[in-house]
N, C-alpha and C positions, 0 to 999 in steps of 0.2 A: 971616459967624464960619467958621472950616474945619474941617470937624470931626474928629478920628480922621486925622490926613494926609490930610486929602481935599482939593482943592481949588476953589475956582469953588462951593459951597454954598453957598449966601444964608439967611437963618431968620429968624425973629425975638424978641423975648424972652420972647415966652409958650414960643413951641419951645425958646428955647435954657434955659430952666429944664425943661424936661422932658426931654433928652438926657441920657447920662450921662457921668460923667466917664471916664480913662482904661479905669481897672479898675469900672466898673460899680458906684462904691463905695452911690450911692444906692439900686440895688437889694439888697445885702444888703455888711454891712460885714465884710469879709473877713480884717481888722485880727484876729493872736493874739498873746497874753500870749506874754512872751516864756518864760515857764514850756513855753508848750506846744513852741516849739524843742528845748528839753532832755530831756524825757520824751514826745516824739512817738515812737509806734511805726515798727517799721520800714515801709520802704513795700514791697507784695508786685506787685515789678511788672518783667515780662517782656519784658527787651529785645528787638526782631524788626523785621526787614524791613520790618513794616506791622504797623497791629489791626489786628483782627478785621477781616472781611469785611463785614460790617454795619456798621462802624463807620467803615469808606473809605468805602463808601455811600454812606452820611447826607452826610456833610460835603463833597461834592462839592456840592447843595445848599444855599444859604441860606435862612431861613426868609421871607425875603420872597417866592422862590416860590413857596411851599406852591399859590395858584391855577392856576399848570399844570402842576398834574399833572390835574384833571380838562377842563384846556384839551386836554391831550396825548389823553385818554382819549376825549373828544369826535370828537378829529380821525380817530381810528382806527376810531369807531365808523361814522362818515359812509361812510367811502370803504368798510369792510367790507360794510354789508346795501346798499352800491350793487355790489355784487361775489358776493357771498357770500349761500347759504340764509340760514334765519335761526337756524341752529347757532353754538353758540358755541366762539370760537378753540381752548378747550381740547378741543372734543369733534371736533376736525378731523384727517380722519389725518394722515400723514408729506407724502404729495403735494401734498394741498391744500394746506399747511401752503408750503413751497417757490414752488407758483403763485403764491397770494399775495404772500409776499416779491419774488419775481422782479415779478409787478406794480409795487408800493411803489417798489423800483427803479426801472423806469422812470420812474417817475413821477416823479423826482430833477432826470429832464434837462429837460423840459420848461421854456421859458422865461423863463412872469409868477413875477414872485419869492413874490404872496402861494400860487398855488399848489403852489409847490414848498415853501413852509414847511409848511402843511398836512402834506403827503406826511413831510417831514423831522419833522415831531409824530407822527404816525402811525408811525411807525418808532423815534422816541423811546420812548412806550408799550409798541411788542414787546420793546425792551429789557429796558424797568421791570417788565418779566415781565408784561405783561396784566392789571396787578393789579385791574380788576374784578369778574377773575371769580374769582379767588381768597380764600381764606378765612382764611389765616395767613401769618405774616410769612413759615416757612419753605416755604410753596404760590410765594411769590411770588419767592423765590430759586431753587427750583425750575426755575421756568419763563422766570425770566430765563437760567438758565445756556442751557438748552433754544434759546428766541430766537436767544439772542446766536451761539450755536457756527451756525445756521440764517441766518442776516445775514452773515455771516461764509465761508459756504459761498458765495453766490450774489455775492459778490463788492461789498457793500457799501459796506468799508473804505475801494478804492481811491473810490471815488464820492463818500466824504465828504471824503478828501481835499483831492479835485481841486473843489470846491467849499470846502472852506476856503479854501484858495489863493487860489481867486474872490472871496470874500470880504474877505482878507487887504488885495487890490490893491483892494478897494471902493474907489473916490477922490471919491467924491461923499459915503460913508458918514465917512469920517474926515473931512470937508472941514466938514462939517454937525455932528459933534459938536466937533473943535474950537474953531467959533465960539460951541458953549450956551453958557450961563454954568453948568450945575449935569449934570450928566451922571446918566440911573437906568439903571435895567434895563430901560427900553422901548429903547435905545439898542444892548442889545448884543440883542437878539432872535433875533437870525440863528444870529450866532455861539456863542449860549451853546446852542442846540438841538443845532447840528452839534458844540460840545463835549465837550455830555452822552453823546451817542451815543458818540463816538470812546471816551471816559474808559470807557464803564463795557462796552464790549466791550475795551479792554486788560485793565481792571484783572479783569474774571470771567474771562477768558480764561485770563489767568497765575493764576489761581487752580486745584492740582492736585488733583482728586477720583480714591480710590481708584472710584469708579464709573465715571468717563467710559470710552467705548468707545476700539475702535482707532486706531477712525477724527476722534474727538476730540482725540486723545491725536498723529496725524499733525498733523492740522491748528492745534493750539496749535504746536509745533513750523517747521513752514512760516511759520507768520504771526509768529513768533518772528522767526526767522532774515529774513523780508522789512520787519521793523520796522527791523532795526539797516541792511538792506544801501539802498546810496544809488538805490532803485528810483522812489521816489517824488520828483519834478520834480526827477533826478538827487542827489540830496542823503536821507542819514536823515533821517528823522520828526520825528527829533529837534530838528537844523537848521534845521528849518521854524519850528518852535518856539521857537528858542533868537530864531531871527530877529522871533519875534512878541514875546517879551519887550522885542528890543533899540528896536523900533519906537513902543511904548506907550511905555517911560522917557523916548523922545527928545521925546512931548507930539506927533506925527504922528496917532496912534493911540491920541489915551485913553479911548474907547467899550469896548476891549479888558476882553473878562473875566477878569481879570488873574489869579484863587483857579482858575480855572477850566485855564487855559494851563499854568499852574504847577504845579498836579496832575497832567495829564495828561503833561507832559515829566518830571515822578518818577515814573510810574508807566511811560514807554515807557523810559527808561533803567534805569530798575530791572528789565523783566522783559528787553530786549536783551543788558544787560550780567551782570544775574544781583547777585542778597542777598549779605550777608554770610557764609553760607555755602557756595556758589560761589567765592564770594573765598579761601576758606580752602580749596576746593579745588585752585583755582587754580594757589594758593600751593605750595601740597604737589605738585602734579606739573611745575609750571615748577623747582623743588628738583632734583625728579628727573631730569629732564630736560637740570642744567646739573650734576648730579651731585653735589649736596652733599648735605650730611647731613642728616638731617629735624629738622621743626620739633621742639624739645625738650618741646613739648607744644600740647594742644590752646585756640587762647588763650581762644573761647568759653564754653568749660563751664569753663576757669579761672575765667572771672569771674561765672560765672552760677553758680558755687559759694562767693562770696566771700559775707563777711556785712559788713550796714557797722557802721560805727565808730560808736561814740556820739559826736554831732555836741559844737562848744562850747558851754560854760555861755554865757548872753548876761551882760553886764553889770549887770542891773537881776537876774538871779537871785543873782551875786556879791554884790551892797547885801544881799541881803534876809536869803540868809545869813546876811551879818556882822550886820546887826539882830537877826536871832535869837539867835547865840552873845552878843550885847552885853548880851540882856537876860536870858539865863540865865548868865551870866558876869561878878560885880561883882572883876574885879581890877583893881589898880594899874596904870595904863596907864605901858608902858615908856619912859625918854625919845626921843627921836627919834635922840639918840647911839648911843645904846648900839644900836638898830635900826641905823642905816648900822654901826657896827660888826661886828654881825654878819652882815649882806648883804655885806661887804667882806671877812671871814674866810672866808666860802662861796660862790664864783664861782656855785655852780648856784644858786643863790638869789636871784628875781626884784627886786625894790621894791615899791612901794607898786603895789598890783593897778589900780590910776587910772593907772598912767603904764607897762601894760605892752608897751603897740603902742610903735612908735620910729615919728620925723619922721614917716614914711609914711601916717600914717592922723590925719595933725594937725582933717583936716574929716571925721574918721568921729566921731561920739557914740555911743550906745545901743550899735550891733549890733557896731560894727566895735572900739570898744573892750572886746575879750573875751580871757579866759583859763580856763582850764580849772583847777578848782579841785584837782586833782591839783599842776599848777605851779608854787604857790605855798608858799611857808613862811612863815608867820608866826609870832613868836614868842609873842603875846597876839592874842586869847584862841586856846586848843589847836582845832585840828579838830574837826569830827566826824566820830567813828567810824565805817567803814562796817560796811555789813553782807558776809557773806562772801562774797554773790552778785556785790557792785559790785567788787573788787577787784581789781587789773588781773590779770588771766590771759594766763600767756603763751603764742603758738601753738604747736603743735609741730612744726609745719615753714613754710617761707615755701612761698608759694602759688608763685613763679617761678621756676625754674629761673634764677641768673645767666649775664652776657652777656659777651664781652671782642672787642674791634674786634681785630686783624690790627694798627690805628693805637695802640692802648693796650697792647701789649708791645712795642712798638717805641721806645716814649715811658718803660718803664719799663725797659729793656733801655738807653738811652741815658745815660738819669742813674745808673741803679748804675754803668756800666761807665765815664761821666766820676768818680765817684764812689770809686772803689777801683782804678780802672786809670788813669786820665788821659786817654783817649782813642774814641775812636767809633768804627763799623763802617756807618753811616749803616741801612742797612732791612735788615742781617741781622739775623734773630731766631734763631740757629741756635747759633752761636758763644757759648760761657759760660765758655771761659779763665781762667781768673785768678779767675773772679767765686767770692766763699764759696758754700759749701752751701746756705745757706738763701736766697739765692738762686736758686740750681738750684730749688728746689722751690716758689717763688716760680713760676716762670717756667714748672715743671709745669703746674700749676693755672691757672695764666691760659688754659695752649694747652690744656686739658679742657676749657675753660667757652672757647673760642674762637668765636665765632661767623660766620659769611660771610654777607651780608645776598646779596639778586638782587640789589638793587643794585647793591652793591659789582661785580658779575661787570659788571655793564651799562655802568657807570663805565669798566671798564678795557678793556671790547671799547669802547665808543665813542674812547675815546681810541687805539688799535689805530689804526682807520679814520682815525682824522686824523694822525697819522703816515705811515701808509703807503698813502694815497689809491689806489693801482696796484695795487700786489701786495696788497692787503688782499681783493680779490674782492671780491664782491654781497653785501649783506648780504640775509639771505634775514628776508624778512617779511611773520607771519603777519599777513593779511590776518582778524583779529578784529572782533568787533561793536565793541569797542575802539578798532584802533587804524581802523575806518573812522569812527566818531564826530569822535574826535579830527585826521582826516584835514579830517571835515566843517567843524568848528570851529571851525581853528586861524588861518584869515582874516582873523576876527573877536571870538577871543577876550577879550582884553580887553578891549571893549567888552558880552561880553558879563557879565563878570563884577560890572563896572563897576553894571552893571543889575540884577542881580540883589542887590548890596548895596544901591544905592537903594532898589530895594521892600521889604529886610527893615528898611532904617532906616528907611522910610516906616509898616510894620507893625509895630514894636518900642515896646512896653506904654511903654517911655523915652522916646519921641520924643516932642517938643512939637510942637503945630499948628505950622505954617509955611505964609507965600502960595505960597510958589516950589518944596511938595515935593506930591510925586505924590499923583493922587486912584486911590487905589487899593481906591476903594469904591463901583464903577459900577458892580458887579455884587449889589449890594447894597441899594442907598440904593433905595429905591418914587420914584414919577414924585410924588406926594404926601407931601409928611412928614408926621407923626402926629399928632392934633388928641387924643389922649385919653392920660392918663400911661400906663395900661395897655400903649397902643400904642407910643408913647414906651422902655419898658421892655422889649418885645420887640425892640424893634431896636434899642436899647440891649445886649442879649446877642448880637444878631445878631451886630452891626459888630464884638465884642470878640471873636465866634467865628471873625468871620470873618479880622479879624487873624490866632489864632492858627493856623491853619490853613495861614497865606501864609508864615507864621514857619515852620514843619513841614516842607512843601514847599520851602523854599529849600533849608533844613538839611540834610531829604535827601538832594538833588537835589548838594550840594556835598562832601558825604561821601562819597557814588556815586562821585562824577566825580574825587577825589581819592584814591580806594584804586583803582579801576579805572587810573588811570594812573600811579601808582606801580609795579605790576605788569604793565603792559605794557611802560613804559619809565620810567625814572626822569626822564630829563631832559622828559617830557611833565605829569609831575607837578608836575616845577620849572618849565615853565613857566609852570601854571596858578598855583600855589599862590607863586610871586612877584606876579603881579599881582593876586592876590587882596589880598598885603602893601601893594603900589605905589596900592590900592585901599582901603584904610585899616581893613580885613575886624578886624586886631586893636583896633584904639582901640572898633572897633564892635559887635562881641561880648563885649568888657570894658562897652561903654556894657550892652547888654542885662542884663547881670547886674548893675548895678548898682542893685537893685532891692529892693523884698524879694521873696525866690525863693521860698519858700516859698508866701506868695501869689499869687505865679504859680502852682507847682503842685498849689493845690488849688484854683486859679478855675473856679469852675462856670456860665461862658456855654455853658449849653447847654440844652436845652427837649426832652427826650426826647422828647411825644408829637409832637412836629412833626417827629421825624428819618422818616427815611424809610429801612425800608418802613414802618414802625408807625401813618406817619398814613395809610396807603393804604388800609389793613385797619381798622380800628378806629376808631369811632364817637371822637371827638375832645372830650374832655373843655372844661367850658368853664372858660378861661384866666382865672385871678385875679391878682391882683397878689401874695398870699400865696404862688400855687404856682410865681410866676415865682421870690419870695425864696429858699422852699426847694431849689429843684435837685434835683441828683438827690446821689444819696446813698455818690455813691464818696468814698473815703480820696484820690484825687491823679487829678489829669486826665491820661489816657496822652499824649496830643495834645501837650499842654506840659513834660513829664517826658522823653517821647520829643525835644523840640527841641533843650530843655536840654543832654541827652545828646550829641546831635549837633554843638551849636556848639561845647563843650568838645572834642569829638574833632575840631574842625577846627582850633582853635585849639593844637590838640598837633601835629595834621601840621605848623603853617606851623612852629612854634617849636622842633621838634626839629634837634638837631645844630645851629642856626644863633645864635650868640652874639649877633650884630646883632637878631636878634627877640626875643630872652632879653631881651634888654636894654628890649626897648620893652614888655617885661611890668613892668620894673622902676620905665622911668621912667613910664609909664602909671600908677604905684602900683595895679599889680592884687593883692597878698597879703591887705589886704583886702577888694577885693571874693569873690578868691576864697574864700578862711576864710569868708563871709558863708553863699556856697551851701553846706558841707559841712553845714549844720544838716538838710538833706534827708538822712533816711535810708536812704539806697538806694545799697549796695555798688558800682554800676557808675558812677555821677555821682561820687561821693568816690574811687573809684580815679584819674578821670582833672581830676579837682581835683587830689591828691595830686600827679596827674605833672608838672601845671604847677605846683604850688608848690616841689617836687621845684630845675626846673630852677636855679630866683632863688636860693632859699635863702642860697647863697655871696655875693649881692650885698645880702641883705636887713640885713647886720650883724647886730653878736653878740647885741644887746640883743634885739631880734626872737626868734632862736633860742631864748635862754632865757627868752622867754615864753608862747612856743609849742609848750615840749617834748612836750607831750601830740599834736599835729600830727607831730614829729618823731619817734614815736612811730610814727605812723599812716603813714607813710610807709616808714619804717623795714619794718612789716609785711607794707604792700600792694603798695606799688611795686617795679616788677624790679631787683634790685641788678645792678652796671657794678662790676665790681672795680676798682678802682687809682682812681673815681671818688669824691672827695671832696667830694661835696654838701654835708656835714651841714659843714663850716668855712669859714670865711673866709678862703682858701688862692684867692692873684689865677690863672685858669687862665692859661694861654702864650696858648690862642688867642681871650682872651676880653681884647686890647687894646683900645681905646678907637676909634685911631685904625684898626686895620683893618676895620672894623664896615662904610665905603662900601664898600673896597676885595673884603670878601668877598661881598657880591653883585655887584657887579662881575663880579667874578671867571666867580658863578654865571651871569649875566646873559650873559657871554659864550663858557659852554658850550655853554647853551640856543639861540642863534642861530645857532654851527656845527652843531648839532644837527640843530636845524631845517632849515638850506641845504642839508646836507649828503642827506637822508632824504628833502626835500618840494621843494626848488626844483631840479626838474631840468633845466630850461631857465637857471638861474644861474648853474649851474657852470661851475670856471676852464676857457678856452680851451687849455690848454697841457694838460691834462690830455686831453681827448677824442680818441679813436680817431683815426690818420687813413692815409685806406685810399693809399697811393704808387704800385700797381701800376698802368699803363695798361690793360692787358686788361680788368683786372676792373672797370675804369671805363668802359671803353668798354662793358665788357658787359651793365653793370645795366638794368634794363628799365625804361622813363621810363613812364610811363601822358600820351597828351595830351590835351588835353582834344580834347571834338567837332569846337569853330567853327575852331581850328588842323589840325586832321585834311583840312577841306572846302577849308579853302584856301592847302594844303599849296604847292600848284603857286606862286601868287604869294609868297609866303614865298622858297623858290629864288630867284623870280627875283627879286625885289628885296634880299634878305639874301646870296646867292651869286653867283650869275653877274652880275649887272650892277655888284659890287666888283671892283675887281682887286686878287690876291693878292699878295706880296711875299714867296715862300717861302725869297727867300735872306736875309730877318728872322730869319722864323718857323722858320727851321732852326737860325739864333745865338738 
């Protein structure tokens, strides 16, 4: 049997009975009544680049790795007692600390694998804060920071990168893992130790603390620059980690601990490129450099100040309400004919609530056939009167300033001129001769809200470079960390995207275990399968938690890369986005959301007493089935809500202004799936769901819009308005003709290829455009460095090639 998307794990029937299903339902029943969705309180979730530091540290380790904490301590203690007096590590002075760190670093260079692993474990124990001498979690974290900055100072990270490269190229380990029927923790020991140290160093150093010394601040900036530069193996460290991901997915290295690789990759990208606050700062700076007007608002602050909307009531809620009303009200039923007549009189009233979804929702049962109580108007029985607090309150102002593109103004003027004058003026947006006064005012309003994006400027500049390759001059490319990373991953970017999506598919809770799916559980499964119910329950929690962390890391990596590439150059973003679309990213994300999303967000796949650093400074209580079932008391799981928001943002990035991709949302029947996600009462998540619904509303039909008026109201209140955008009506968009969809993607692909060829394929340039030196004096005057062996045999060359060959001067002169 294949457990959780992994391959090659053989277990018997007894063990199978003790293993959990995908959601771990034998541990605890996570299903909730539909009433819980409607009445659930707002989730007190604050979106950020990462979770709290302690949570990010604990997610590095699986619970199966627990015994290795003491093993690391033992390796450090043996080496420490050999070279140092009876003092504790925390009692030594800075010089002694540095001397011992240097000694350990030298030990990493020994050839014997066993000795090298022991030294690496000792270094890992230092990076873990020498927890054996600490009495609290805060003390562990203090010594972690001190020890890690010490390890950075003596040059540990470079040594670890070299060792990691050696392990990646270890063909013996790879071939051994390929032949094994079942892979476990033991197959990735060396890699896990190295990746643990590297992750702890990156995660700790990027955490800024007001108490940091000037030396630590300088070390942080230097380390950040080095990580983003091609100093390690002539490529940024992120490119090496991407290579590990593709090698794992190709099946050549199934023992790679993928969760740790992805976490390190995420934190490296986050540290070197910057998080969402830095992205906003870069955007503001770039707009200033391009002389563009400032942003109308700070999007991060606007989203944080938003309140969640009430989620839609489920079908079972509505049925229950009808039953209550039917018991209270004993009135004669109105004939169906009269009801139909009433609905025909008022086109804004819907039919029977059981038919409120359009044909797209045929396969959706209780959760997708939803309406809001306010969306229906039934003649009999009358609605329940709501208390004043539940009445719809209109907002004082919309959260976003409306935006208008230059193209929108052009289209408006073209249609107005055609209607009133009968001729058009192309791209002219200034001439308003012959147009009525109201049109003048409309144009004035549109121009007041005109928004020029950085991407539009970049596209127009690229068009200029393509038109005038000779006179356009050289493009000045800022060699930022984003640019260096793009250059590093450009040759294999399609393979990297496919590999990430393969792992995301294997880790998604909706994925079914298949024999050909990749095994992502190499760094969580123990050598021996559990033999008791308690061990099985613990492993079940561990496997589910492991998958959730992988989803969290991949979603964050993809979102960060998309956002940074879009700011750096829009065609870099489009190249990555197009390959994600080609690799079926859109249906994959929709498949991810096609589950009980509330269950996923409130999942309790964690055992807090086993989390680092709690587990190394406290006496562990005896675990029981009851304590595992109880889980923690958190209202929601931070990482799962974070992952959901990231995936929705990625989906928005891929589909924005792309009609062909918007139609993919319609074709894959995403509306009911997305509408279910509105049950999560978190403003940011609801915003991105509403954005995705808004772009496809006009294609969903009049019946869907009538049946979902509360959703339409929420879109109006929370999503930015584009003036002249008829999203709420069924008017066909000129840009959305079905036969243009393939042409749209092909044109985009051609533009991307031209951009990549012009900027990065210097050797593939058109020879007709290369400069030629026709001056005889300058050609002959160029200094040519001749090889040393040629200089030694120069006399022989003269004799053979010059003196012994007759020269016809007449022919040469002609």
